[in-house]
C-alpha positions in Angstrom: 0.0 0.0 0.0 1.8 3.1 -1.2 2.0 6.2 0.9 -0.3 9.0 -0.2 0.7 11.8 2.2 4.0 12.8 3.7 2.6 12.0 7.2 1.9 8.4 6.1 2.9 5.6 8.4 4.7 4.0 5.5 7.4 6.5 5.7 8.6 5.1 9.0 9.4 1.8 7.3 13.0 2.6 6.5 13.8 3.6 10.1 13.8 -0.1 11.1 17.3 -1.2 12.1 16.4 -4.8 12.5 17.3 -4.9 16.2 14.4 -7.3 17.2 13.5 -5.4 20.3 9.9 -5.3 19.2 9.8 -9.1 18.8 11.3 -9.7 22.2 8.7 -7.5 23.9 5.7 -8.7 21.8 3.2 -10.4 24.1 1.6 -12.3 21.2 4.8 -13.8 19.8 5.7 -14.8 23.3 2.7 -17.2 23.6 2.2 -18.5 20.0 4.2 -19.5 17.0 1.4 -18.4 14.7 2.7 -14.9 14.9 6.5 -14.7 14.1 6.8 -11.2 15.6 6.3 -7.5 14.7 9.5 -7.0 12.7 8.9 -9.9 10.4 5.3 -9.2 9.5 5.7 -5.4 9.9 8.6 -3.5 8.3 10.3 -6.5 6.9 7.3 -7.9 5.1 6.0 -4.4 4.2 8.8 -4.0 1.5 7.0 -6.8 -0.4 3.6 -5.1 -0.2 4.6 -1.9 -2.0 2.9 -1.2 -5.3 4.8 -3.0 -8.1 6.1 -5.6 -5.7 4.8 -9.2 -5.2 2.4 -9.3 -2.4 3.5 -11.0 0.7 1.8 -14.4 1.1 2.2 -14.4 4.8 -1.2 -14.0 6.4 0.2 -14.3 9.9 -0.1 -10.5 10.1 -3.8 -11.2 11.1 -2.5 -12.6 14.4 -1.1 -9.1 15.3 -3.4 -7.9 18.1 -2.6 -4.2 17.5 -1.6 -3.7 21.1 1.2 -1.3 20.0 3.8 -2.6 22.5 6.1 -2.8 19.5 5.6 0.9 18.9 6.4 1.7 22.5 9.7 -0.1 22.6 11.0 0.6 19.0 14.1 2.8 19.4 13.7 4.5 16.0 10.0 5.2 16.0 8.8 2.7 13.3 5.0 2.6 13.3 4.8 -1.2 13.3 1.3 -1.7 14.5 0.0 0.7 11.9 2.0 -1.1 9.1 0.4 -4.4 10.2 -3.1 -2.8 10.3 -2.6 -1.6 6.7 -1.4 -5.0 5.6 -4.5 -6.6 7.2 -6.6 -4.1 5.2 -4.9 -5.3 2.0 -5.8 -8.9 2.8 -9.4 -7.9 3.4 -9.5 -5.9 0.1 -8.2 -9.0 -1.8 -9.9 -11.8 -0.1 -13.0 -10.3 1.6 -14.1 -10.3 5.2 -15.8 -13.1 7.2 -19.3 -12.3 8.5 -18.0 -12.6 12.1 -15.4 -9.9 11.6 -18.0 -7.7 9.8 -20.3 -8.0 12.8 -17.7 -7.5 15.4 -16.6 -4.3 13.6 -20.0 -2.8 13.9 -20.3 -2.2 17.7 -22.6 0.8 17.3 -25.1 -1.1 15.2 -25.1 -4.1 17.5 -25.5 -1.7 20.5 -28.5 0.0 18.9 -30.2 -3.3 18.0 -29.7 -4.9 21.4 -30.9 -1.8 23.2 -34.4 -2.2 21.6 -35.0 -5.1 23.9 -31.9 -5.4 26.1 -33.2 -8.2 28.4 -34.0 -10.4 25.4 -30.7 -9.5 23.7 -28.7 -10.4 26.8 -30.5 -13.8 27.1 -30.1 -14.5 23.4 -26.3 -13.9 23.5 -25.3 -15.0 27.0 -26.9 -18.4 27.4 -24.8 -21.5 26.9 -26.6 -22.8 23.9 -26.3 -19.5 22.0 -22.6 -19.2 22.8 -22.0 -22.7 21.5 -23.9 -22.0 18.3 -22.1 -18.7 17.9 -18.8 -20.5 18.1 -19.7 -23.3 15.8 -21.4 -21.2 13.1 -19.6 -17.9 13.3 -16.3 -18.6 15.2 -17.0 -16.3 18.2 -15.4 -18.0 21.2 -17.9 -19.3 23.6 -15.9 -18.3 26.7 -15.1 -14.8 25.5 -16.3 -11.9 27.7 -19.0 -10.4 25.6 -20.6 -7.3 27.1 -24.2 -7.1 28.3 -26.6 -4.4 27.2 -27.8 -2.0 29.9 -31.3 -2.9 31.0 -31.9 0.5 32.7 -31.7 2.5 29.5 -28.9 3.9 27.4 -26.7 6.8 28.3 -28.7 9.0 26.0 -31.9 8.0 27.9 -30.3 9.3 31.1 -29.1 12.5 29.4 -32.7 13.3 28.3 -34.1 12.4 31.7 -31.6 14.6 33.6 -31.5 17.5 31.1 -33.4 19.8 33.5 -31.1 19.3 36.5 -27.7 19.2 34.9 -25.2 22.0 35.3 -25.4 25.1 33.0 -22.1 27.0 33.1 -19.9 29.3 31.0 -17.2 26.7 31.3 -17.9 23.8 28.9 -16.5 20.6 27.7 -17.7 18.2 25.0 -18.0 14.5 25.9 -17.2 11.7 23.4 -18.7 8.7 25.2 -18.1 5.9 22.7 -20.3 2.9 22.0 -19.7 1.0 25.2 -20.8 3.9 27.5 -23.9 4.5 25.3 -25.2 0.9 25.2 -23.4 -1.2 27.8 -22.0 0.9 30.5 -24.1 4.1 30.9 -22.9 4.4 34.5 -19.4 5.4 33.2 -21.0 8.3 31.4 -23.1 9.3 34.5 -20.0 9.2 36.7 -18.1 11.3 34.1 -20.7 14.0 33.9 -20.8 14.1 37.8 -17.1 14.5 38.0 -16.9 17.2 35.3 -19.8 19.1 36.8 -18.2 18.9 40.2 -15.4 20.9 38.7 -17.9 23.5 37.4 -18.0 22.4 33.8 -21.2 22.1 31.7 -21.0 18.8 29.7 -22.1 19.0 26.1 -22.9 15.6 24.6 -23.5 15.8 20.9 -26.1 13.3 19.7 -24.4 13.3 16.3 -21.3 11.5 17.4 -20.9 7.9 16.2 -18.5 5.0 16.7 -14.9 6.1 16.5 -14.3 3.4 13.9 -11.5 1.5 15.7 -13.3 -2.0 15.5 -13.5 -1.5 11.8 -9.9 -0.4 11.4 -8.8 -3.4 13.5 -10.7 -5.8 11.3 -9.4 -4.2 8.1 -12.5 -2.4 6.9 -10.8 0.9 6.2 -13.6 2.2 3.8 -16.3 1.8 6.4 -14.0 3.2 9.1 -13.3 6.3 7.0 -17.1 7.1 6.8 -17.4 6.9 10.6 -14.4 9.1 11.1 -15.4 11.7 8.5 -18.9 11.9 10.1 -17.3 12.5 13.5 -15.1 15.2 12.0 -18.1 16.9 10.3 -20.1 17.0 13.5 -17.4 17.6 16.2 -14.8 19.8 14.5 -17.1 22.9 15.0 -16.7 22.4 18.7 -13.0 22.1 18.3 -12.7 25.3 16.3 -14.8 27.1 18.9 -12.2 26.1 21.5 -14.1 23.4 23.4 -12.1 20.5 24.7 -13.5 17.1 23.5 -13.0 14.6 26.3 -13.4 10.8 26.1 -13.4 8.1 28.7 -12.5 5.3 26.3 -8.8 5.5 25.7 -9.3 3.5 22.5 -11.8 6.1 21.1 -9.7 9.1 22.0 -6.6 7.6 20.4 -8.5 6.8 17.3 -9.8 10.3 16.9 -6.3 11.7 17.7 -4.1 9.3 15.8 -5.3 5.9 14.6 -7.9 7.1 12.1 -5.9 10.0 10.7 -2.7 8.0 10.3 -4.1 4.8 9.0 -6.5 6.5 6.6 -4.2 9.4 5.6 -6.8 12.0 6.7 -5.0 15.2 7.4 -7.5 17.8 6.4 -8.2 20.9 8.5 -11.3 19.3 10.2 -9.4 16.1 11.1 -6.5 18.1 12.5 -8.8 20.4 14.5 -10.5 17.4 16.1 -7.2 15.7 16.7 -5.8 18.7 18.6 -9.0 19.2 20.6 -9.4 15.6 21.8 -8.2 14.6 25.3 -8.4 11.5 27.4 -10.4 12.4 30.5 -7.6 11.9 33.0 -5.1 13.6 30.8 -7.4 16.7 30.8 -8.0 16.4 34.6 -4.3 16.3 35.2 -4.0 19.6 33.3 -6.5 21.0 35.7 -4.4 19.7 38.6 -1.3 21.3 37.2 -3.2 24.6 37.0 -4.4 24.3 40.6 -8.0 23.8 39.5 -8.4 20.1 40.3 -10.7 19.5 43.3 -9.3 17.2 46.0 -12.2 17.3 48.4 -12.0 13.5 48.6 -13.5 11.2 51.2 -11.1 8.3 52.2 -11.4 5.1 50.1 -9.8 2.3 52.1 -9.1 0.0 49.2 -6.2 -1.9 47.6 -6.7 -1.2 43.9 -4.6 -3.0 41.2 -4.5 -0.7 38.2 -3.7 -1.6 34.6 -2.9 1.2 32.1 -4.2 -0.3 28.9 -2.2 -0.5 25.7 -4.2 2.3 24.0 -3.6 4.6 27.1 0.1 4.0 26.9 0.0 4.8 23.2 -1.2 8.3 24.0 2.4 8.9 25.3 1.2 11.1 28.1 2.2 8.8 31.0 -0.4 7.4 33.3 -2.5 10.3 34.5 -5.2 8.2 36.1 -2.6 6.6 38.3 -1.3 10.0 39.3 -4.7 11.4 40.2 -6.0 8.3 42.0 -2.8 8.5 44.2 -4.2 11.7 45.7 -7.2 9.9 47.2 -6.7 9.3 50.9 -6.7 5.6 52.0 -6.5 4.3 48.4 -3.6 2.0 47.8 -3.1 2.0 44.0 -0.8 -0.7 42.8 0.4 -0.4 39.2 0.5 -3.3 36.8 3.5 -3.6 34.5 1.9 -6.3 32.4 2.3 -5.7 28.7 -1.3 -6.4 27.7 -4.5 -7.9 29.0 -4.8 -9.9 25.7 -8.3 -9.0 24.6 -7.2 -6.2 22.1 -10.7 -5.0 21.3 -12.4 -7.8 19.3 -9.2 -9.9 18.9 -9.9 -12.2 21.9 -13.5 -12.8 20.9 -12.4 -14.8 17.9 -12.3 -18.6 18.4 -8.9 -19.1 17.0 -7.4 -16.2 19.0 -9.3 -16.7 22.3 -6.6 -18.8 24.0 -3.9 -16.6 22.7 -5.6 -13.7 24.4 -5.9 -15.6 27.7 -2.3 -16.6 27.6 -1.2 -13.0 26.9 -3.4 -11.8 29.8 -2.0 -14.4 32.3 0.7 -11.9 33.3 -1.9 -9.4 34.3 -4.3 -11.9 35.9 -1.4 -13.2 38.1 -0.5 -9.6 39.1 -4.0 -9.0 40.3 -4.1 -12.3 42.2 -0.8 -11.5 43.9 -2.2 -8.3 45.6 -4.0 -10.4 48.2 -7.5 -11.7 49.1 -8.7 -8.3 50.3 -8.8 -6.8 46.7 -12.4 -6.0 45.8 -11.9 -4.4 42.4 -9.3 -3.8 39.7 -9.2 -0.6 37.7 -8.6 0.0 34.0 -9.4 2.9 31.5 -10.5 0.7 28.6 -13.9 -1.1 28.5 -12.8 -4.3 26.7 -9.8 -4.6 29.0 -12.1 -4.3 32.1 -14.2 -7.1 30.7 -11.2 -9.2 30.1 -9.9 -8.4 33.6 -13.2 -9.6 35.1 -13.1 -12.7 32.9 -9.5 -13.6 33.9 -9.6 -12.7 37.6 -13.3 -13.2 38.5 -13.1 -9.8 40.3 -15.2 -6.7 39.3 -13.2 -4.0 37.4 -13.9 -0.3 37.5 -13.0 2.7 35.3 -10.8 5.2 37.2 -13.6 7.9 36.8 -15.8 5.6 38.9 -13.1 5.6 41.6 -12.9 9.4 41.5 -16.7 9.8 41.7 -16.8 7.5 44.7 -14.0 9.4 46.4 -16.0 12.6 45.9 -18.9 11.0 47.7 -21.5 10.8 45.0 -21.0 7.3 43.4 -21.7 3.8 44.7 -18.9 1.5 43.4 -20.8 -1.7 44.1 -24.1 -0.7 42.5 -22.4 1.5 39.9 -24.8 4.4 40.2 -24.9 8.0 41.4 -26.2 8.5 44.9 -28.2 11.4 46.3 -25.1 13.4 47.3 -24.6 14.2 43.6 -28.0 16.0 43.4 -27.1 18.5 46.1 -23.9 19.7 44.6 -23.6 23.3 45.9 -20.9 24.3 43.4 -23.3 24.6 40.4 -23.1 27.7 38.3 -26.2 29.6 37.3 -24.5 31.1 34.2 -26.8 30.6 31.2 -25.6 29.5 27.8 -27.4 32.0 25.6 -29.9 34.8 26.1 -32.5 33.7 23.5 -35.3 35.6 21.8 -37.9 33.4 20.1 -40.0 35.2 17.5 -43.3 33.5 17.1 -45.4 31.9 19.8 -46.9 29.1 17.7 -46.4 25.4 18.3 -42.7 25.3 17.4 -41.9 28.6 19.2 -43.6 27.4 22.4 -41.8 24.0 22.2 -38.4 25.6 21.8 -39.1 28.1 24.5 -40.5 25.5 26.9 -37.6 23.1 26.5 -34.9 25.8 26.8 -36.6 27.4 29.8 -37.0 24.0 31.6 -33.2 23.7 31.5 -32.7 27.1 33.1 -32.1 29.2 29.9 -33.0 32.9 29.7 -35.8 32.9 27.1 -38.0 35.7 25.8 -40.9 34.7 23.6 -42.5 37.3 21.4 -46.1 36.5 20.3 -49.6 37.9 20.1 -51.5 39.6 22.9 -53.5 36.4 23.6 -50.2 34.5 24.2 -48.9 37.2 26.5 -52.1 37.2 28.6 -52.1 33.4 28.9 -48.4 33.4 30.0 -49.0 36.0 32.6 -52.1 34.3 33.9 -51.1 30.7 34.0 -47.7 30.2 32.3 -46.9 28.1 29.3 -48.6 24.7 29.3 -46.4 22.0 27.8 -47.6 18.4 27.6 -45.2 15.7 26.6 -44.7 11.9 27.1 -44.0 12.6 30.8 -47.2 14.6 31.5 -48.1 18.3 31.7 -45.6 21.0 32.7 -46.3 24.6 33.5 -43.4 26.7 32.5 -43.3 30.1 34.1 -39.7 31.3 33.6 -40.3 32.5 30.0 -40.5 36.3 29.5 -43.5 37.0 27.3 -43.5 40.0 24.9 -46.2 41.3 22.7 -43.7 42.5 20.1 -40.1 42.4 19.2 -39.7 46.0 20.2 -41.1 45.1 23.7 -38.7 42.2 23.9 -35.7 44.5 23.3 -37.1 47.2 25.6 -37.3 44.7 28.5 -34.1 42.8 27.8 -31.6 43.0 30.6 -28.7 42.2 28.3 -28.2 41.8 24.5 -29.7 38.8 22.9 -27.2 36.2 21.8 -29.6 34.2 19.6 -32.9 35.1 17.9 -35.0 32.1 16.7 -37.6 32.7 14.0 -40.5 30.3 14.3 -43.1 32.5 12.5 -44.7 31.3 9.3 -42.5 31.9 6.2 -45.0 34.5 4.9 -44.4 36.5 8.1 -40.6 36.5 7.8 -40.3 39.8 6.0 -42.4 41.6 8.6 -40.6 40.0 11.5 -37.2 41.0 10.0 -38.3 44.5 9.5 -39.4 44.8 13.1 -36.2 43.2 14.3 -34.1 45.5 12.2 -36.0 48.5 13.6 -35.5 47.3 17.2 -31.7 46.9 16.7 -31.5 50.3 15.2 -33.5 52.0 17.9 -31.7 50.3 20.8 -28.2 50.1 19.3 -27.9 46.5 20.4 -25.6 44.1 18.5 -27.3 41.8 16.0 -27.8 38.3 17.5 -27.2 35.1 15.6 -30.4 34.3 13.7 -31.8 30.7 13.6 -34.6 29.9 11.3 -36.7 26.9 12.5 -39.2 27.6 9.7 -40.5 25.3 7.0 -39.7 25.9 3.4 -36.8 27.4 1.5 -35.8 31.1 1.3 -36.0 32.3 4.9 -32.2 32.1 5.5 -31.5 34.2 2.4 -34.1 36.7 3.5 -32.4 37.0 6.9 -28.9 37.3 5.4 -30.2 40.1 3.1 -31.7 42.2 5.9 -28.9 41.6 8.5 -25.8 41.1 6.4 -23.4 41.0 9.4 -25.3 38.4 11.5 -24.5 34.7 11.8 -27.3 32.8 10.1 -28.2 29.3 11.2 -30.6 27.0 9.3 -32.8 24.7 11.4 -35.2 21.9 10.6 -37.4 20.4 13.4 -39.2 17.1 13.0 -41.3 16.9 16.2 -45.0 17.0 15.6 -46.6 19.6 18.0 -50.2 20.7 18.3 -51.5 24.0 19.6 -54.1 23.5 22.3 -54.7 27.2 22.7 -52.7 30.4 23.4 -49.6 29.4 25.3 -50.6 25.7 25.4 -49.0 22.9 23.3 -48.9 19.1 23.2 -46.1 17.1 21.8 -47.7 14.4 19.6 -44.6 12.3 19.0 -41.6 12.9 21.3 -38.9 12.7 18.6 -37.3 16.0 19.4 -35.2 15.8 16.2 -33.5 19.1 15.3 -31.1 19.6 12.4 -28.8 22.6 12.5 -26.5 23.9 9.8 -24.4 27.0 9.5 -25.9 29.0 6.6 -23.6 32.0 6.9 -20.8 32.9 9.3 -17.3 31.9 10.2 -16.7 28.1 10.0 -15.4 28.2 13.6 -18.5 30.2 14.8 -18.7 30.0 18.6 -22.3 31.0 18.4 -23.1 28.0 16.2 -21.4 25.7 18.6 -23.1 27.3 21.6 -26.5 26.9 19.8 -25.9 23.3 19.2 -24.9 22.8 22.8 -27.8 24.7 24.2 -30.4 22.8 22.2 -28.7 19.5 22.9 -28.8 20.2 26.7 -32.4 21.2 26.4 -33.3 17.6 25.3 -33.3 18.0 21.5 -31.7 15.2 19.4 -29.5 17.7 17.6 -27.7 16.7 14.4 -25.5 19.2 12.6 -25.2 19.2 8.8 -22.3 20.4 6.8 -24.7 21.2 4.0 -27.3 23.5 5.4 -29.0 23.8 2.0 -29.2 20.1 1.7 -30.9 19.9 5.2 -33.4 22.6 4.3 -34.3 21.1 0.9 -34.6 17.7 2.3 -37.0 19.1 4.9 -38.9 20.7 2.1 -39.4 17.3 0.5 -40.9 16.1 3.8 -43.2 19.1 4.0 -44.3 18.9 0.4 -45.7 15.4 0.6 -49.4 15.2 1.3 -49.7 19.0 1.8 -50.8 21.0 -1.2 -53.1 18.4 -2.7 -54.9 17.8 0.6 -55.5 21.5 1.0 -56.8 21.9 -2.6 -59.2 18.9 -2.4 -60.3 19.5 1.1 -59.9 15.8 2.0 -57.8 14.0 4.6 -54.4 12.6 3.8 -55.8 9.1 4.2 -58.5 9.8 1.5 -56.0 11.5 -0.9 -53.5 8.7 -0.7 -56.1 6.1 -1.3 -56.3 7.5 -4.9 -53.5 6.2 -7.0 -53.8 9.2 -9.4 -53.1 11.6 -6.5 -50.2 9.5 -5.2 -48.7 9.6 -8.7 -49.1 13.4 -8.8 -47.2 13.6 -5.4 -44.5 11.3 -6.8 -44.1 13.5 -9.9 -43.8 16.7 -7.7 -41.1 15.0 -5.6 -39.2 13.9 -8.7 -39.2 17.4 -10.0 -37.9 18.7 -6.7 -35.1 16.1 -6.7 -34.2 17.0 -10.3 -33.9 20.6 -9.3 -31.7 19.7 -6.3 -29.5 17.6 -8.5 -29.0 20.4 -11.1 -28.3 22.9 -8.2 -25.8 20.5 -6.5 -27.9 20.3 -3.4 -27.8 16.8 -1.8 -30.7 14.9 -0.3 -29.8 13.9 3.2 -30.9 11.5 5.9 -32.8 13.5 8.6 -33.9 12.2 11.9 -34.8 8.7 10.8 -36.1 9.8 7.3 -33.6 8.2 4.9 -34.0 10.6 1.9 -30.4 10.2 0.8 -30.9 6.4 0.7 -34.3 6.6 -0.9 -33.7 9.3 -3.5 -32.5 7.0 -6.2 -35.5 4.8 -5.7 -37.9 7.7 -5.8 -36.4 8.9 -9.1 -36.5 5.6 -10.9 -38.7 3.0 -9.3 -42.1 2.3 -10.9 -45.2 3.8 -9.2 -46.6 0.4 -8.0 -43.5 0.0 -5.8 -43.6 3.5 -4.3 -47.4 3.9 -3.8 -47.8 1.4 -0.9 -44.9 3.0 1.0 -46.4 6.5 0.6 -49.8 5.3 1.6 -48.4 3.8 4.8 -46.0 6.6 5.6 -48.1 9.6 4.7 -51.7 8.5 4.4 -51.6 6.1 7.2 -49.3 8.1 9.5 -51.2 11.4 9.1 -54.6 9.7 8.8 -57.2 12.4 9.4 -54.8 15.0 10.7 -54.5 17.9 8.3 -51.2 19.3 7.2 -50.1 22.9 7.6 -51.4 24.3 4.2 -54.9 22.9 4.8 -55.0 24.2 8.4 -54.1 27.7 7.2 -56.7 27.5 4.4 -59.5 26.3 6.7 -58.6 29.0 9.3 -59.2 31.7 6.7 -55.7 33.0 6.5 -55.1 35.0 3.3 -51.7 33.4 2.7 -50.0 30.0 2.9 -46.5 28.7 2.9 -47.0 27.0 -0.5 -44.7 29.6 -2.1 -41.9 28.5 0.2 -42.5 24.8 -0.6 -43.7 24.0 -4.1 -43.2 27.6 -5.2 -39.5 27.3 -4.1 -39.1 24.3 -6.4 -40.6 26.3 -9.3 -38.4 29.3 -8.7 -35.2 27.2 -8.3 -36.2 25.1 -11.3 -36.6 28.2 -13.5 -33.2 29.4 -12.4 -31.6 26.0 -13.1 -33.4 25.3 -16.3 -35.4 22.4 -15.0 -39.1 22.2 -15.9 -41.5 21.9 -12.9 -45.1 21.7 -14.3 -46.5 19.7 -11.4 -45.2 21.9 -8.7 -46.3 25.0 -10.7 -49.8 23.5 -10.8 -49.9 22.8 -7.1 
């Protein structure tokens, strides 16, 4: 595999001096003859893998566990483990990948599937019969320490449930939790949030993060891993550019973001570099706080003997052993460091039948060390999830993440039950600093939803609406009913106009959210512009949560210096009266994209963090036009025709002629998007990017049943927005920002749009 960048790992090949130190230290070569050693399958064999050279026939490289001990001891800095990983990827490219390896590489997908019914998933994978069948059919070792899914909800479930009580502060960090914390060990995430909040930091947890891609890299699926990494770069680099540290509790994940993925995949673009430089291992970052005198040492004594193993991926960070240093500050805690080379599991390596015993033999050195610490040892400790599971498997003792030890020493975590205790909820060091001073323009369903969720998490919110809304707010507060019941929100400041909102504001607004109908955008912007001129206040960032296309351009034209953010919300909400809403389906999906403004816009990152902490499932999009046009596709369907005919969606979609008309309108819109270079995207469970080719070319008899079920069946008798406006006697509708936008864009692009023009 030829190098494609000067930073490529291949350039370290010629630094090998054939000293064999790597082989003498290799834990795998020490226990099996199936792996001849790092030098032989690494730099020595790599010379036969270069383009134009015969390919090495030696597949023993697959027995390299990727522990990186060879990298640690190499005196000349040859990146041996990375060379071996690339060689494995070549083998996969030439000979394919077994189904077992393909499954083991997709930890995030497995986590999501198992979390649908975790009790059933645990039974299915953990009983003896299933394990025997998995070994016989797929080659997954029956004894290997597979994790169990959390039966008390995912980490994301806890984040949503705790959104109203978590710390809001002007000091912020971003948390990259990884798949294990999300689906198997949410208690690690809870302990981490508690420790970070104890230090006064608000914890931002982007819902758009995905698997770091290490299992895919380890199994040779570089193409799939590259997609994972690029998605993380797209959604996390804005935080990095805004100056937020990105902190992880899985040393494997943080090393992958910092080094493994960029080096193995030769990804050295600006976004990847920004993410790399902003990423920290949790204890590495906490040690920085300690060195600045900001680390809290208000510990309670923990009278424990604690064997600690720094995993291979932690040592590969080349930052020492910060967890060991900080745990040593806890009174009564006797931390004993392991010098074992590796636990053996190496991610998914030890799960494979042919490698299971090798992994156990490698780990024997560590298991013996733990056993030698005496019978009073209750736990071991390790920073890596798979290493902890291997430790428990090999020693029959519970293993804990060092952050759990820290949280227990602070007095708000139970090490046995692995849960936060009541002391955490009475933390008296919480800051009351709000993230953003927000003005919401429009007190309809979406405006009230955004205002309620922001206010419920302690944000400063002013909501400008009609006189009936202001009166309702002053008399009884905003009534917000969701899946958990009715909430009365009283900490929203109501205003009868934008002028009144500015007149009563105690400080400048950081963010203004437009939720008015698209046909009211011009009037709202004129009023906002007048208020800014009369008060001399700086222009806030402008976020359009409106349907249709064109609002962001209108904002940019009126306020040319303002940061403009595009938004698309997919939560169905009903108005029950002035200042009263009901969430019909608690999806809380919110797409955000920077329409205009600096790429490193701190206001954009702050907005993402604020809405995420308010309980929205925020996903950021690199293509804001793609997000808005994809949302337009969603809003078009079953809208104009229903309004014209005065029938319900169910009735309209029962008529094949009407369904074909809808399909034709959609195809015109997709053709316009193609000509304009605007991508269709996957938004909040609606896979438009995936379905677009089918919509363009599939025959009607294949598409009609899907649309009948998804539009006619889902909406049933509930009227869409255009029909509601028409029936309520409003003189205008948003059709010009939906079908009309397709017509206008089509005219500019030279694409005919007769069906949308008709509608």
